[in-house]
C-alpha positions as CSV (number, residue, x, y, z in Angstrom):
1,M,95.1,90.6,65.5
2,T,94.8,88.5,68.7
3,Q,92.4,89.7,71.4
4,F,93.5,89.4,75.0
5,F,91.4,89.0,78.0
6,R,91.9,91.4,80.9
7,E,93.3,88.5,83.0
8,Q,96.0,87.9,80.3
9,K,96.9,91.5,80.3
10,M,97.1,91.6,84.1
11,Q,99.3,88.4,84.1
12,A,101.7,90.1,81.6
13,L,101.9,93.2,83.8
14,A,102.4,91.1,86.9
15,E,105.2,89.2,85.2
16,R,106.9,92.5,84.4
17,E,106.5,93.6,88.0
18,A,108.1,90.3,89.1
19,G,111.2,91.0,87.1
20,L,110.6,89.5,83.7
21,S,112.2,91.6,81.0
22,L,110.0,93.5,78.6
23,N,111.5,91.6,75.7
24,E,110.7,88.3,77.3
25,I,107.1,89.3,77.9
26,C,106.6,90.6,74.4
27,Q,108.0,87.3,73.0
28,K,105.9,85.2,75.3
29,Y,102.6,87.0,74.5
30,R,103.6,87.8,70.9
31,I,103.0,91.5,71.3
32,S,104.9,94.6,70.6
33,R,106.5,96.9,73.2
34,K,103.9,99.5,72.2
35,T,101.1,97.1,73.0
36,F,102.5,96.3,76.4
37,L,103.0,99.9,77.2
38,K,99.4,100.6,76.1
39,W,98.2,97.8,78.5
40,K,100.2,99.4,81.3
41,E,98.7,102.8,80.7
42,E,95.2,101.4,80.5
43,E,95.7,99.7,83.9
44,R,97.1,102.9,85.4
45,M,94.1,104.8,84.2
46,A,91.7,102.1,85.5
47,N,93.3,102.3,88.9
48,L,92.9,106.1,88.9
49,E,89.2,105.7,88.1
50,R,88.8,103.4,91.1
51,V,90.2,106.0,93.6
52,P,87.3,107.7,95.4
53,K,86.9,111.3,94.5
54,A,87.5,112.5,98.1
55,D,90.7,110.5,98.3
56,Y,91.8,111.8,94.9
57,D,91.1,115.4,96.0
58,A,93.0,114.9,99.2
59,L,96.0,113.4,97.4
60,L,96.0,116.2,94.8
61,A,95.9,118.8,97.6
62,Q,98.8,117.1,99.4
63,H,100.8,116.9,96.1
64,Q,100.2,120.6,95.4
65,A,101.3,121.5,99.0
66,L,104.4,119.4,98.7
67,H,105.2,120.9,95.3
68,Q,104.9,124.4,96.8
69,Q,107.2,123.4,99.6
70,Y,109.7,122.1,97.1
71,R,109.7,125.3,95.1
72,E,110.2,127.4,98.3
73,L,113.0,125.2,99.5
74,K,114.6,125.3,96.1
75,E,114.5,129.1,96.2
76,K,116.0,129.2,99.7
77,V,118.8,126.9,98.6
78,A,119.5,129.2,95.6
79,I,119.6,132.2,97.8
80,A,121.9,130.5,100.4
81,S,124.2,129.3,97.7
82,A,124.5,132.9,96.2
83,Q,125.1,134.3,99.7
84,L,127.8,131.7,100.4
85,Q,129.5,132.5,97.1
86,A,129.4,136.2,97.8
87,R,131.0,135.6,101.2
88,R,133.7,133.5,99.6
89,D,134.4,136.2,97.0
90,L,134.6,138.8,99.7
91,L,137.0,136.7,101.9
92,A,139.1,136.1,98.8
93,R,139.5,139.8,98.3
94,L,140.1,140.7,101.9
95,L,142.4,137.9,102.9
96,P,145.2,137.3,100.5
97,R,146.3,133.8,100.1
98,E,149.5,132.6,101.9
99,E,151.1,131.7,98.6
100,E,150.7,135.3,97.4
101,Q,152.6,136.8,100.4
């Protein structure tokens, strides 16, 4: 099994970001897709560890607030859609279509 330096892994990840296909990268470095994805996950986790705790907490709070707003808006859309459908059904019963007259 070949050992890769961090710089080599970073180069492979950068090449992928630049548009090189995953297959091309795997062939160039003679690695499996699984290995590349493992490198990508390792780098993602390393980046998370470099985020200061205060910044992470602020981002997490912002994410949670946005997620709550999303849930509330989704519920409002569902209610509005149900109300609209109820109004359409009522109009359909009260106003006969011209074809039926």
